[in-house]
Structures are given as C-alpha cells and as structure tokens.
mmJSON file of the N, C-alpha and C atoms, coordinates in Angstrom:
{"data_MODEL":{"atom_site":{
"group_PDB":["ATOM","ATOM","ATOM","ATOM","ATOM","ATOM","ATOM","ATOM","ATOM","ATOM","ATOM","ATOM","ATOM","ATOM","ATOM","ATOM","ATOM","ATOM","ATOM","ATOM","ATOM","ATOM","ATOM","ATOM","ATOM","ATOM","ATOM","ATOM","ATOM","ATOM","ATOM","ATOM","ATOM","ATOM","ATOM","ATOM","ATOM","ATOM","ATOM","ATOM","ATOM","ATOM","ATOM","ATOM","ATOM","ATOM","ATOM","ATOM","ATOM","ATOM","ATOM","ATOM","ATOM","ATOM","ATOM","ATOM","ATOM","ATOM","ATOM","ATOM","ATOM","ATOM","ATOM","ATOM","ATOM","ATOM","ATOM","ATOM","ATOM","ATOM","ATOM","ATOM","ATOM","ATOM","ATOM","ATOM","ATOM","ATOM","ATOM","ATOM","ATOM","ATOM","ATOM","ATOM","ATOM","ATOM","ATOM","ATOM","ATOM","ATOM","ATOM","ATOM","ATOM","ATOM","ATOM","ATOM","ATOM","ATOM","ATOM","ATOM","ATOM","ATOM","ATOM","ATOM","ATOM","ATOM","ATOM","ATOM","ATOM","ATOM","ATOM","ATOM","ATOM","ATOM","ATOM","ATOM","ATOM","ATOM","ATOM","ATOM","ATOM","ATOM","ATOM","ATOM","ATOM","ATOM","ATOM","ATOM","ATOM","ATOM","ATOM","ATOM","ATOM","ATOM","ATOM","ATOM","ATOM","ATOM","ATOM","ATOM","ATOM","ATOM","ATOM","ATOM","ATOM","ATOM","ATOM","ATOM","ATOM","ATOM","ATOM","ATOM","ATOM","ATOM","ATOM","ATOM","ATOM","ATOM","ATOM","ATOM","ATOM","ATOM","ATOM","ATOM","ATOM","ATOM","ATOM","ATOM","ATOM","ATOM","ATOM","ATOM","ATOM","ATOM","ATOM","ATOM","ATOM","ATOM","ATOM","ATOM","ATOM","ATOM","ATOM","ATOM","ATOM","ATOM","ATOM","ATOM","ATOM","ATOM","ATOM","ATOM","ATOM","ATOM","ATOM","ATOM","ATOM","ATOM","ATOM","ATOM","ATOM","ATOM","ATOM","ATOM","ATOM","ATOM","ATOM","ATOM","ATOM","ATOM","ATOM","ATOM","ATOM","ATOM","ATOM","ATOM","ATOM","ATOM","ATOM","ATOM","ATOM","ATOM","ATOM","ATOM","ATOM","ATOM","ATOM","ATOM","ATOM","ATOM","ATOM","ATOM","ATOM","ATOM","ATOM","ATOM","ATOM"],
"id":[1,2,3,4,5,6,7,8,9,10,11,12,13,14,15,16,17,18,19,20,21,22,23,24,25,26,27,28,29,30,31,32,33,34,35,36,37,38,39,40,41,42,43,44,45,46,47,48,49,50,51,52,53,54,55,56,57,58,59,60,61,62,63,64,65,66,67,68,69,70,71,72,73,74,75,76,77,78,79,80,81,82,83,84,85,86,87,88,89,90,91,92,93,94,95,96,97,98,99,100,101,102,103,104,105,106,107,108,109,110,111,112,113,114,115,116,117,118,119,120,121,122,123,124,125,126,127,128,129,130,131,132,133,134,135,136,137,138,139,140,141,142,143,144,145,146,147,148,149,150,151,152,153,154,155,156,157,158,159,160,161,162,163,164,165,166,167,168,169,170,171,172,173,174,175,176,177,178,179,180,181,182,183,184,185,186,187,188,189,190,191,192,193,194,195,196,197,198,199,200,201,202,203,204,205,206,207,208,209,210,211,212,213,214,215,216,217,218,219,220,221,222,223,224,225,226,227,228,229,230,231,232,233,234,235,236,237],
"type_symbol":["N","C","C","N","C","C","N","C","C","N","C","C","N","C","C","N","C","C","N","C","C","N","C","C","N","C","C","N","C","C","N","C","C","N","C","C","N","C","C","N","C","C","N","C","C","N","C","C","N","C","C","N","C","C","N","C","C","N","C","C","N","C","C","N","C","C","N","C","C","N","C","C","N","C","C","N","C","C","N","C","C","N","C","C","N","C","C","N","C","C","N","C","C","N","C","C","N","C","C","N","C","C","N","C","C","N","C","C","N","C","C","N","C","C","N","C","C","N","C","C","N","C","C","N","C","C","N","C","C","N","C","C","N","C","C","N","C","C","N","C","C","N","C","C","N","C","C","N","C","C","N","C","C","N","C","C","N","C","C","N","C","C","N","C","C","N","C","C","N","C","C","N","C","C","N","C","C","N","C","C","N","C","C","N","C","C","N","C","C","N","C","C","N","C","C","N","C","C","N","C","C","N","C","C","N","C","C","N","C","C","N","C","C","N","C","C","N","C","C","N","C","C","N","C","C","N","C","C","N","C","C","N","C","C","N","C","C"],
"label_atom_id":["N","CA","C","N","CA","C","N","CA","C","N","CA","C","N","CA","C","N","CA","C","N","CA","C","N","CA","C","N","CA","C","N","CA","C","N","CA","C","N","CA","C","N","CA","C","N","CA","C","N","CA","C","N","CA","C","N","CA","C","N","CA","C","N","CA","C","N","CA","C","N","CA","C","N","CA","C","N","CA","C","N","CA","C","N","CA","C","N","CA","C","N","CA","C","N","CA","C","N","CA","C","N","CA","C","N","CA","C","N","CA","C","N","CA","C","N","CA","C","N","CA","C","N","CA","C","N","CA","C","N","CA","C","N","CA","C","N","CA","C","N","CA","C","N","CA","C","N","CA","C","N","CA","C","N","CA","C","N","CA","C","N","CA","C","N","CA","C","N","CA","C","N","CA","C","N","CA","C","N","CA","C","N","CA","C","N","CA","C","N","CA","C","N","CA","C","N","CA","C","N","CA","C","N","CA","C","N","CA","C","N","CA","C","N","CA","C","N","CA","C","N","CA","C","N","CA","C","N","CA","C","N","CA","C","N","CA","C","N","CA","C","N","CA","C","N","CA","C","N","CA","C","N","CA","C","N","CA","C","N","CA","C","N","CA","C","N","CA","C","N","CA","C","N","CA","C"],
"label_alt_id":[null,null,null,null,null,null,null,null,null,null,null,null,null,null,null,null,null,null,null,null,null,null,null,null,null,null,null,null,null,null,null,null,null,null,null,null,null,null,null,null,null,null,null,null,null,null,null,null,null,null,null,null,null,null,null,null,null,null,null,null,null,null,null,null,null,null,null,null,null,null,null,null,null,null,null,null,null,null,null,null,null,null,null,null,null,null,null,null,null,null,null,null,null,null,null,null,null,null,null,null,null,null,null,null,null,null,null,null,null,null,null,null,null,null,null,null,null,null,null,null,null,null,null,null,null,null,null,null,null,null,null,null,null,null,null,null,null,null,null,null,null,null,null,null,null,null,null,null,null,null,null,null,null,null,null,null,null,null,null,null,null,null,null,null,null,null,null,null,null,null,null,null,null,null,null,null,null,null,null,null,null,null,null,null,null,null,null,null,null,null,null,null,null,null,null,null,null,null,null,null,null,null,null,null,null,null,null,null,null,null,null,null,null,null,null,null,null,null,null,null,null,null,null,null,null,null,null,null,null,null,null,null,null,null,null,null,null],
"label_comp_id":["MET","MET","MET","GLN","GLN","GLN","ALA","ALA","ALA","HIS","HIS","HIS","PRO","PRO","PRO","HIS","HIS","HIS","ARG","ARG","ARG","SER","SER","SER","ALA","ALA","ALA","SER","SER","SER","ASP","ASP","ASP","LEU","LEU","LEU","LEU","LEU","LEU","VAL","VAL","VAL","GLU","GLU","GLU","LEU","LEU","LEU","VAL","VAL","VAL","HIS","HIS","HIS","GLY","GLY","GLY","GLY","GLY","GLY","LEU","LEU","LEU","ARG","ARG","ARG","LEU","LEU","LEU","ARG","ARG","ARG","ASP","ASP","ASP","GLY","GLY","GLY","TYR","TYR","TYR","MET","MET","MET","SER","SER","SER","ILE","ILE","ILE","HIS","HIS","HIS","ARG","ARG","ARG","TYR","TYR","TYR","ALA","ALA","ALA","LEU","LEU","LEU","GLU","GLU","GLU","ALA","ALA","ALA","ARG","ARG","ARG","VAL","VAL","VAL","ALA","ALA","ALA","ASN","ASN","ASN","ALA","ALA","ALA","PRO","PRO","PRO","ALA","ALA","ALA","TYR","TYR","TYR","ALA","ALA","ALA","GLU","GLU","GLU","TYR","TYR","TYR","ARG","ARG","ARG","ALA","ALA","ALA","CYS","CYS","CYS","LEU","LEU","LEU","SER","SER","SER","ASP","ASP","ASP","THR","THR","THR","PHE","PHE","PHE","GLY","GLY","GLY","ALA","ALA","ALA","GLU","GLU","GLU","TYR","TYR","TYR","VAL","VAL","VAL","GLU","GLU","GLU","HIS","HIS","HIS","LEU","LEU","LEU","GLU","GLU","GLU","ARG","ARG","ARG","TRP","TRP","TRP","LEU","LEU","LEU","GLU","GLU","GLU","ALA","ALA","ALA","ASP","ASP","ASP","GLY","GLY","GLY","ILE","ILE","ILE","SER","SER","SER","VAL","VAL","VAL","ARG","ARG","ARG","VAL","VAL","VAL","SER","SER","SER","VAL","VAL","VAL"],
"label_asym_id":["A","A","A","A","A","A","A","A","A","A","A","A","A","A","A","A","A","A","A","A","A","A","A","A","A","A","A","A","A","A","A","A","A","A","A","A","A","A","A","A","A","A","A","A","A","A","A","A","A","A","A","A","A","A","A","A","A","A","A","A","A","A","A","A","A","A","A","A","A","A","A","A","A","A","A","A","A","A","A","A","A","A","A","A","A","A","A","A","A","A","A","A","A","A","A","A","A","A","A","A","A","A","A","A","A","A","A","A","A","A","A","A","A","A","A","A","A","A","A","A","A","A","A","A","A","A","A","A","A","A","A","A","A","A","A","A","A","A","A","A","A","A","A","A","A","A","A","A","A","A","A","A","A","A","A","A","A","A","A","A","A","A","A","A","A","A","A","A","A","A","A","A","A","A","A","A","A","A","A","A","A","A","A","A","A","A","A","A","A","A","A","A","A","A","A","A","A","A","A","A","A","A","A","A","A","A","A","A","A","A","A","A","A","A","A","A","A","A","A","A","A","A","A","A","A","A","A","A","A","A","A","A","A","A","A","A","A"],
"label_entity_id":["1","1","1","1","1","1","1","1","1","1","1","1","1","1","1","1","1","1","1","1","1","1","1","1","1","1","1","1","1","1","1","1","1","1","1","1","1","1","1","1","1","1","1","1","1","1","1","1","1","1","1","1","1","1","1","1","1","1","1","1","1","1","1","1","1","1","1","1","1","1","1","1","1","1","1","1","1","1","1","1","1","1","1","1","1","1","1","1","1","1","1","1","1","1","1","1","1","1","1","1","1","1","1","1","1","1","1","1","1","1","1","1","1","1","1","1","1","1","1","1","1","1","1","1","1","1","1","1","1","1","1","1","1","1","1","1","1","1","1","1","1","1","1","1","1","1","1","1","1","1","1","1","1","1","1","1","1","1","1","1","1","1","1","1","1","1","1","1","1","1","1","1","1","1","1","1","1","1","1","1","1","1","1","1","1","1","1","1","1","1","1","1","1","1","1","1","1","1","1","1","1","1","1","1","1","1","1","1","1","1","1","1","1","1","1","1","1","1","1","1","1","1","1","1","1","1","1","1","1","1","1","1","1","1","1","1","1"],
"label_seq_id":[1,1,1,2,2,2,3,3,3,4,4,4,5,5,5,6,6,6,7,7,7,8,8,8,9,9,9,10,10,10,11,11,11,12,12,12,13,13,13,14,14,14,15,15,15,16,16,16,17,17,17,18,18,18,19,19,19,20,20,20,21,21,21,22,22,22,23,23,23,24,24,24,25,25,25,26,26,26,27,27,27,28,28,28,29,29,29,30,30,30,31,31,31,32,32,32,33,33,33,34,34,34,35,35,35,36,36,36,37,37,37,38,38,38,39,39,39,40,40,40,41,41,41,42,42,42,43,43,43,44,44,44,45,45,45,46,46,46,47,47,47,48,48,48,49,49,49,50,50,50,51,51,51,52,52,52,53,53,53,54,54,54,55,55,55,56,56,56,57,57,57,58,58,58,59,59,59,60,60,60,61,61,61,62,62,62,63,63,63,64,64,64,65,65,65,66,66,66,67,67,67,68,68,68,69,69,69,70,70,70,71,71,71,72,72,72,73,73,73,74,74,74,75,75,75,76,76,76,77,77,77,78,78,78,79,79,79],
"pdbx_PDB_ins_code":[null,null,null,null,null,null,null,null,null,null,null,null,null,null,null,null,null,null,null,null,null,null,null,null,null,null,null,null,null,null,null,null,null,null,null,null,null,null,null,null,null,null,null,null,null,null,null,null,null,null,null,null,null,null,null,null,null,null,null,null,null,null,null,null,null,null,null,null,null,null,null,null,null,null,null,null,null,null,null,null,null,null,null,null,null,null,null,null,null,null,null,null,null,null,null,null,null,null,null,null,null,null,null,null,null,null,null,null,null,null,null,null,null,null,null,null,null,null,null,null,null,null,null,null,null,null,null,null,null,null,null,null,null,null,null,null,null,null,null,null,null,null,null,null,null,null,null,null,null,null,null,null,null,null,null,null,null,null,null,null,null,null,null,null,null,null,null,null,null,null,null,null,null,null,null,null,null,null,null,null,null,null,null,null,null,null,null,null,null,null,null,null,null,null,null,null,null,null,null,null,null,null,null,null,null,null,null,null,null,null,null,null,null,null,null,null,null,null,null,null,null,null,null,null,null,null,null,null,null,null,null,null,null,null,null,null,null],
"Cartn_x":[-3.621,-3.67,-4.799,-5.896,-7.003,-6.662,-5.807,-5.423,-4.484,-3.808,-2.843,-3.056,-4.193,-4.496,-3.532,-2.812,-1.874,-0.545,-0.318,0.93,0.714,1.75,1.621,1.622,0.936,0.87,2.254,3.08,4.432,5.248,5.144,5.88,5.439,4.137,3.624,4.105,4.085,4.523,6.005,6.823,8.254,8.476,7.747,7.879,7.505,6.441,6.022,7.048,7.564,8.549,9.818,10.309,11.534,11.298,10.052,9.719,9.588,9.73,9.733,8.471,7.569,6.324,6.594,7.58,7.85,8.348,8.834,9.377,8.343,7.21,6.195,5.49,5.072,4.294,3.042,2.735,1.514,1.601,2.795,2.922,2.295,2.613,2.119,0.6,-0.003,-1.464,-2.087,-1.47,-1.971,-1.868,-0.728,-0.533,-1.521,-1.734,-2.656,-4.074,-4.54,-5.878,-5.963,-4.903,-4.882,-4.956,-4.202,-4.236,-5.623,-6.194,-7.519,-8.56,-8.52,-9.492,-9.316,-8.083,-7.848,-8.137,-7.876,-8.167,-9.66,-10.483,-11.933,-12.368,-11.51,-11.812,-10.74,-11.053,-10.048,-9.261,-9.9,-9.101,-8.159,-8.621,-7.768,-6.601,-6.866,-5.794,-4.778,-5.255,-4.342,-3.393,-3.914,-3.071,-2.059,-2.535,-1.658,-0.598,-1.013,-0.101,1.011,0.654,1.651,2.647,2.158,3.042,3.999,3.47,4.322,5.381,4.961,5.895,6.983,6.593,7.575,8.566,8.08,8.906,9.741,9.123,9.782,10.093,9.509,9.76,8.657,8.622,7.578,7.607,8.795,8.882,8.2,8.317,7.662,6.145,5.656,4.213,3.714,4.445,4.059,4.046,5.007,5.058,3.798,3.421,2.22,0.968,0.882,-0.297,-0.365,0.765,0.776,0.332,0.748,0.374,-1.14,-1.742,-3.197,-3.903,-3.46,-4.107,-3.982,-2.882,-2.71,-3.764,-4.27,-5.312,-6.711,-6.799,-8.106,-8.644,-7.795,-8.228,-7.834,-8.827,-8.592,-8.088,-6.954,-6.371,-6.527,-7.251,-7.431,-6.79,-5.917,-5.206,-5.721,-6.239,-6.683,-5.556,-5.212,-4.092,-4.632],
"Cartn_y":[-4.903,-3.778,-3.966,-4.556,-4.773,-5.821,-6.765,-7.808,-7.294,-6.183,-5.619,-4.102,-3.669,-2.237,-1.415,-2.051,-1.338,-1.032,-1.632,-1.42,-0.464,0.299,1.233,0.473,1.031,0.408,0.337,1.346,1.331,0.183,-0.044,-1.149,-2.492,-2.659,-3.914,-4.124,-3.068,-3.175,-3.544,-2.892,-3.204,-4.65,-5.097,-6.486,-7.466,-7.174,-8.055,-8.097,-6.946,-6.897,-7.625,-7.341,-8.002,-9.484,-9.858,-11.256,-12.046,-11.391,-12.097,-11.95,-11.056,-10.884,-10.665,-9.861,-9.555,-10.765,-11.772,-12.943,-14.047,-13.907,-14.959,-14.937,-16.126,-16.226,-15.384,-14.654,-13.864,-12.538,-12.117,-10.853,-9.686,-9.56,-8.394,-8.407,-9.554,-9.579,-9.279,-9.755,-9.44,-7.936,-7.372,-5.927,-5.14,-5.594,-4.916,-4.889,-6.035,-6.089,-5.192,-5.149,-4.28,-2.811,-2.456,-1.073,-0.707,-1.572,-1.292,-1.122,-1.976,-1.887,-0.596,-0.191,1.023,2.285,2.259,3.43,3.755,2.723,2.928,3.56,3.539,4.106,5.147,6.417,7.485,7.511,7.418,7.436,6.237,5.063,3.864,4.0,4.545,4.711,5.747,6.831,7.868,7.3,6.466,5.844,4.888,4.055,3.079,3.785,4.819,5.58,6.209,6.765,7.371,6.322,5.131,4.049,3.64,3.496,3.133,4.195,5.444,6.54,6.569,6.397,6.375,5.238,4.099,2.906,2.846,3.173,2.977,4.267,5.381,6.653,7.058,8.333,8.914,8.372,8.111,7.619,6.264,5.412,4.103,4.264,5.151,5.394,5.941,6.875,7.423,6.334,5.437,4.309,3.454,3.117,2.315,3.016,4.307,5.054,5.145,5.279,5.263,3.898,2.835,1.471,1.311,1.779,1.687,2.532,3.772,4.678,4.179,3.507,2.945,1.875,1.256,0.24,0.805,2.142,2.782,2.957,2.779,2.961,4.367,5.183,6.563,6.633,7.281,7.441,8.898,9.101,10.461,10.528,11.487,11.626,12.871,12.671,13.818,14.212,15.473,15.975,16.81],
"Cartn_z":[9.761,10.66,11.668,11.217,12.133,13.183,12.849,13.788,14.875,14.594,15.541,15.671,16.202,16.242,17.093,17.984,18.851,18.149,16.985,16.262,15.102,14.781,13.665,12.343,11.378,10.053,9.412,9.632,9.066,9.632,10.938,11.553,10.986,10.823,10.268,8.842,8.045,6.662,6.576,7.383,7.378,7.801,8.83,9.279,8.171,7.453,6.369,5.247,4.886,3.801,4.213,5.41,5.871,6.132,6.371,6.582,5.293,4.165,2.892,2.076,2.452,1.703,0.218,-0.098,-1.494,-2.264,-1.563,-2.231,-2.411,-1.812,-1.889,-3.234,-3.666,-4.893,-4.77,-5.8,-5.825,-5.106,-4.721,-3.98,-4.735,-6.0,-6.738,-6.86,-7.067,-7.156,-5.798,-4.714,-3.373,-3.129,-3.484,-3.297,-4.158,-5.354,-6.257,-5.673,-5.163,-4.563,-3.333,-2.547,-1.367,-1.785,-2.812,-3.3,-3.82,-4.636,-5.195,-4.102,-3.093,-1.997,-1.215,-0.996,-0.224,-1.029,-2.316,-3.154,-3.108,-2.987,-2.923,-1.61,-0.6,0.713,1.007,0.775,0.849,2.164,3.326,4.562,4.681,4.293,4.353,3.385,2.197,1.227,1.699,2.279,2.77,3.82,4.709,5.739,5.102,4.202,3.546,2.7,1.996,1.145,1.977,3.123,4.003,4.492,4.805,5.248,4.134,2.931,1.805,1.548,1.617,1.384,2.453,3.713,4.806,4.639,4.173,4.094,2.819,1.679,0.389,-0.356,0.058,-0.586,-1.556,-1.85,-2.691,-4.12,-4.649,-6.029,-6.178,-5.172,-5.218,-5.217,-4.371,-4.306,-5.641,-6.219,-7.516,-8.583,-8.533,-9.47,-9.332,-8.103,-7.874,-8.377,-8.136,-8.577,-10.092,-10.751,-12.225,-12.737,-12.065,-12.421,-12.344,-11.269,-11.137,-12.189,-12.357,-13.306,-14.739,-15.063,-16.399,-16.682,-15.621,-15.753,-15.501,-15.509,-15.396,-13.989,-12.989,-11.611,-11.174,-10.899,-10.525,-9.081,-8.901,-7.576,-7.178,-6.089,-5.568,-4.198,-4.036,-2.778,-2.07,-0.874,-0.083,0.858,0.822,1.65,2.773],
"occupancy":[1.0,1.0,1.0,1.0,1.0,1.0,1.0,1.0,1.0,1.0,1.0,1.0,1.0,1.0,1.0,1.0,1.0,1.0,1.0,1.0,1.0,1.0,1.0,1.0,1.0,1.0,1.0,1.0,1.0,1.0,1.0,1.0,1.0,1.0,1.0,1.0,1.0,1.0,1.0,1.0,1.0,1.0,1.0,1.0,1.0,1.0,1.0,1.0,1.0,1.0,1.0,1.0,1.0,1.0,1.0,1.0,1.0,1.0,1.0,1.0,1.0,1.0,1.0,1.0,1.0,1.0,1.0,1.0,1.0,1.0,1.0,1.0,1.0,1.0,1.0,1.0,1.0,1.0,1.0,1.0,1.0,1.0,1.0,1.0,1.0,1.0,1.0,1.0,1.0,1.0,1.0,1.0,1.0,1.0,1.0,1.0,1.0,1.0,1.0,1.0,1.0,1.0,1.0,1.0,1.0,1.0,1.0,1.0,1.0,1.0,1.0,1.0,1.0,1.0,1.0,1.0,1.0,1.0,1.0,1.0,1.0,1.0,1.0,1.0,1.0,1.0,1.0,1.0,1.0,1.0,1.0,1.0,1.0,1.0,1.0,1.0,1.0,1.0,1.0,1.0,1.0,1.0,1.0,1.0,1.0,1.0,1.0,1.0,1.0,1.0,1.0,1.0,1.0,1.0,1.0,1.0,1.0,1.0,1.0,1.0,1.0,1.0,1.0,1.0,1.0,1.0,1.0,1.0,1.0,1.0,1.0,1.0,1.0,1.0,1.0,1.0,1.0,1.0,1.0,1.0,1.0,1.0,1.0,1.0,1.0,1.0,1.0,1.0,1.0,1.0,1.0,1.0,1.0,1.0,1.0,1.0,1.0,1.0,1.0,1.0,1.0,1.0,1.0,1.0,1.0,1.0,1.0,1.0,1.0,1.0,1.0,1.0,1.0,1.0,1.0,1.0,1.0,1.0,1.0,1.0,1.0,1.0,1.0,1.0,1.0,1.0,1.0,1.0,1.0,1.0,1.0,1.0,1.0,1.0,1.0,1.0,1.0],
"B_iso_or_equiv":[0.0,0.0,0.0,0.0,0.0,0.0,0.0,0.0,0.0,0.0,0.0,0.0,0.0,0.0,0.0,0.0,0.0,0.0,0.0,0.0,0.0,0.0,0.0,0.0,0.0,0.0,0.0,0.0,0.0,0.0,0.0,0.0,0.0,0.0,0.0,0.0,0.0,0.0,0.0,0.0,0.0,0.0,0.0,0.0,0.0,0.0,0.0,0.0,0.0,0.0,0.0,0.0,0.0,0.0,0.0,0.0,0.0,0.0,0.0,0.0,0.0,0.0,0.0,0.0,0.0,0.0,0.0,0.0,0.0,0.0,0.0,0.0,0.0,0.0,0.0,0.0,0.0,0.0,0.0,0.0,0.0,0.0,0.0,0.0,0.0,0.0,0.0,0.0,0.0,0.0,0.0,0.0,0.0,0.0,0.0,0.0,0.0,0.0,0.0,0.0,0.0,0.0,0.0,0.0,0.0,0.0,0.0,0.0,0.0,0.0,0.0,0.0,0.0,0.0,0.0,0.0,0.0,0.0,0.0,0.0,0.0,0.0,0.0,0.0,0.0,0.0,0.0,0.0,0.0,0.0,0.0,0.0,0.0,0.0,0.0,0.0,0.0,0.0,0.0,0.0,0.0,0.0,0.0,0.0,0.0,0.0,0.0,0.0,0.0,0.0,0.0,0.0,0.0,0.0,0.0,0.0,0.0,0.0,0.0,0.0,0.0,0.0,0.0,0.0,0.0,0.0,0.0,0.0,0.0,0.0,0.0,0.0,0.0,0.0,0.0,0.0,0.0,0.0,0.0,0.0,0.0,0.0,0.0,0.0,0.0,0.0,0.0,0.0,0.0,0.0,0.0,0.0,0.0,0.0,0.0,0.0,0.0,0.0,0.0,0.0,0.0,0.0,0.0,0.0,0.0,0.0,0.0,0.0,0.0,0.0,0.0,0.0,0.0,0.0,0.0,0.0,0.0,0.0,0.0,0.0,0.0,0.0,0.0,0.0,0.0,0.0,0.0,0.0,0.0,0.0,0.0,0.0,0.0,0.0,0.0,0.0,0.0],
"pdbx_formal_charge":[null,null,null,null,null,null,null,null,null,null,null,null,null,null,null,null,null,null,null,null,null,null,null,null,null,null,null,null,null,null,null,null,null,null,null,null,null,null,null,null,null,null,null,null,null,null,null,null,null,null,null,null,null,null,null,null,null,null,null,null,null,null,null,null,null,null,null,null,null,null,null,null,null,null,null,null,null,null,null,null,null,null,null,null,null,null,null,null,null,null,null,null,null,null,null,null,null,null,null,null,null,null,null,null,null,null,null,null,null,null,null,null,null,null,null,null,null,null,null,null,null,null,null,null,null,null,null,null,null,null,null,null,null,null,null,null,null,null,null,null,null,null,null,null,null,null,null,null,null,null,null,null,null,null,null,null,null,null,null,null,null,null,null,null,null,null,null,null,null,null,null,null,null,null,null,null,null,null,null,null,null,null,null,null,null,null,null,null,null,null,null,null,null,null,null,null,null,null,null,null,null,null,null,null,null,null,null,null,null,null,null,null,null,null,null,null,null,null,null,null,null,null,null,null,null,null,null,null,null,null,null,null,null,null,null,null,null],
"auth_seq_id":[1,1,1,2,2,2,3,3,3,4,4,4,5,5,5,6,6,6,7,7,7,8,8,8,9,9,9,10,10,10,11,11,11,12,12,12,13,13,13,14,14,14,15,15,15,16,16,16,17,17,17,18,18,18,19,19,19,20,20,20,21,21,21,22,22,22,23,23,23,24,24,24,25,25,25,26,26,26,27,27,27,28,28,28,29,29,29,30,30,30,31,31,31,32,32,32,33,33,33,34,34,34,35,35,35,36,36,36,37,37,37,38,38,38,39,39,39,40,40,40,41,41,41,42,42,42,43,43,43,44,44,44,45,45,45,46,46,46,47,47,47,48,48,48,49,49,49,50,50,50,51,51,51,52,52,52,53,53,53,54,54,54,55,55,55,56,56,56,57,57,57,58,58,58,59,59,59,60,60,60,61,61,61,62,62,62,63,63,63,64,64,64,65,65,65,66,66,66,67,67,67,68,68,68,69,69,69,70,70,70,71,71,71,72,72,72,73,73,73,74,74,74,75,75,75,76,76,76,77,77,77,78,78,78,79,79,79],
"auth_comp_id":["MET","MET","MET","GLN","GLN","GLN","ALA","ALA","ALA","HIS","HIS","HIS","PRO","PRO","PRO","HIS","HIS","HIS","ARG","ARG","ARG","SER","SER","SER","ALA","ALA","ALA","SER","SER","SER","ASP","ASP","ASP","LEU","LEU","LEU","LEU","LEU","LEU","VAL","VAL","VAL","GLU","GLU","GLU","LEU","LEU","LEU","VAL","VAL","VAL","HIS","HIS","HIS","GLY","GLY","GLY","GLY","GLY","GLY","LEU","LEU","LEU","ARG","ARG","ARG","LEU","LEU","LEU","ARG","ARG","ARG","ASP","ASP","ASP","GLY","GLY","GLY","TYR","TYR","TYR","MET","MET","MET","SER","SER","SER","ILE","ILE","ILE","HIS","HIS","HIS","ARG","ARG","ARG","TYR","TYR","TYR","ALA","ALA","ALA","LEU","LEU","LEU","GLU","GLU","GLU","ALA","ALA","ALA","ARG","ARG","ARG","VAL","VAL","VAL","ALA","ALA","ALA","ASN","ASN","ASN","ALA","ALA","ALA","PRO","PRO","PRO","ALA","ALA","ALA","TYR","TYR","TYR","ALA","ALA","ALA","GLU","GLU","GLU","TYR","TYR","TYR","ARG","ARG","ARG","ALA","ALA","ALA","CYS","CYS","CYS","LEU","LEU","LEU","SER","SER","SER","ASP","ASP","ASP","THR","THR","THR","PHE","PHE","PHE","GLY","GLY","GLY","ALA","ALA","ALA","GLU","GLU","GLU","TYR","TYR","TYR","VAL","VAL","VAL","GLU","GLU","GLU","HIS","HIS","HIS","LEU","LEU","LEU","GLU","GLU","GLU","ARG","ARG","ARG","TRP","TRP","TRP","LEU","LEU","LEU","GLU","GLU","GLU","ALA","ALA","ALA","ASP","ASP","ASP","GLY","GLY","GLY","ILE","ILE","ILE","SER","SER","SER","VAL","VAL","VAL","ARG","ARG","ARG","VAL","VAL","VAL","SER","SER","SER","VAL","VAL","VAL"],
"auth_asym_id":["A","A","A","A","A","A","A","A","A","A","A","A","A","A","A","A","A","A","A","A","A","A","A","A","A","A","A","A","A","A","A","A","A","A","A","A","A","A","A","A","A","A","A","A","A","A","A","A","A","A","A","A","A","A","A","A","A","A","A","A","A","A","A","A","A","A","A","A","A","A","A","A","A","A","A","A","A","A","A","A","A","A","A","A","A","A","A","A","A","A","A","A","A","A","A","A","A","A","A","A","A","A","A","A","A","A","A","A","A","A","A","A","A","A","A","A","A","A","A","A","A","A","A","A","A","A","A","A","A","A","A","A","A","A","A","A","A","A","A","A","A","A","A","A","A","A","A","A","A","A","A","A","A","A","A","A","A","A","A","A","A","A","A","A","A","A","A","A","A","A","A","A","A","A","A","A","A","A","A","A","A","A","A","A","A","A","A","A","A","A","A","A","A","A","A","A","A","A","A","A","A","A","A","A","A","A","A","A","A","A","A","A","A","A","A","A","A","A","A","A","A","A","A","A","A","A","A","A","A","A","A","A","A","A","A","A","A"],
"auth_atom_id":["N","CA","C","N","CA","C","N","CA","C","N","CA","C","N","CA","C","N","CA","C","N","CA","C","N","CA","C","N","CA","C","N","CA","C","N","CA","C","N","CA","C","N","CA","C","N","CA","C","N","CA","C","N","CA","C","N","CA","C","N","CA","C","N","CA","C","N","CA","C","N","CA","C","N","CA","C","N","CA","C","N","CA","C","N","CA","C","N","CA","C","N","CA","C","N","CA","C","N","CA","C","N","CA","C","N","CA","C","N","CA","C","N","CA","C","N","CA","C","N","CA","C","N","CA","C","N","CA","C","N","CA","C","N","CA","C","N","CA","C","N","CA","C","N","CA","C","N","CA","C","N","CA","C","N","CA","C","N","CA","C","N","CA","C","N","CA","C","N","CA","C","N","CA","C","N","CA","C","N","CA","C","N","CA","C","N","CA","C","N","CA","C","N","CA","C","N","CA","C","N","CA","C","N","CA","C","N","CA","C","N","CA","C","N","CA","C","N","CA","C","N","CA","C","N","CA","C","N","CA","C","N","CA","C","N","CA","C","N","CA","C","N","CA","C","N","CA","C","N","CA","C","N","CA","C","N","CA","C","N","CA","C","N","CA","C","N","CA","C","N","CA","C","N","CA","C"],
"pdbx_PDB_model_num":[1,1,1,1,1,1,1,1,1,1,1,1,1,1,1,1,1,1,1,1,1,1,1,1,1,1,1,1,1,1,1,1,1,1,1,1,1,1,1,1,1,1,1,1,1,1,1,1,1,1,1,1,1,1,1,1,1,1,1,1,1,1,1,1,1,1,1,1,1,1,1,1,1,1,1,1,1,1,1,1,1,1,1,1,1,1,1,1,1,1,1,1,1,1,1,1,1,1,1,1,1,1,1,1,1,1,1,1,1,1,1,1,1,1,1,1,1,1,1,1,1,1,1,1,1,1,1,1,1,1,1,1,1,1,1,1,1,1,1,1,1,1,1,1,1,1,1,1,1,1,1,1,1,1,1,1,1,1,1,1,1,1,1,1,1,1,1,1,1,1,1,1,1,1,1,1,1,1,1,1,1,1,1,1,1,1,1,1,1,1,1,1,1,1,1,1,1,1,1,1,1,1,1,1,1,1,1,1,1,1,1,1,1,1,1,1,1,1,1,1,1,1,1,1,1,1,1,1,1,1,1,1,1,1,1,1,1]
}}}
C-alpha cells in the first residue's frame, strides 16, 4: 500500500489475490505476519480489516480473527 498510495487498498488486495498470491508458497505465513503487524496498529488494522471484509466478506474476517485469538493474539476492533 505504501508503494502505491494513489490506489485503494481493496484494489491492491484484489489484484494480489487474482495474481496468484494465495497460490504462492508461504502465503499463509505471509498473511499471518501481515495480520499480526496490523493488529498491533489499530488504524492500520481497521483499514486492512475493511479491505478484507469488502473483498472476502465478514465471515472470512471473523475466521481470521478467531485464528489469531486462538494463538493468544488479542484482536481489538475500533468502530
């Protein structure tokens, strides 16, 4: 997102997914590190969470948050 500040985060995420990000080796660990880093920064997480929800739906976001919380990572969502 920092490399392309003129583009929306949702557009970048869709481009990455359609470009095969999910099929690359290590996708889940990369996604996990991205989630952990953003959870530590509430505004960054809120933006990322909204993009995920827009792209994949609320159930997917809830699944990811349960995954983090199961590993002891507290997810706080500011609305």
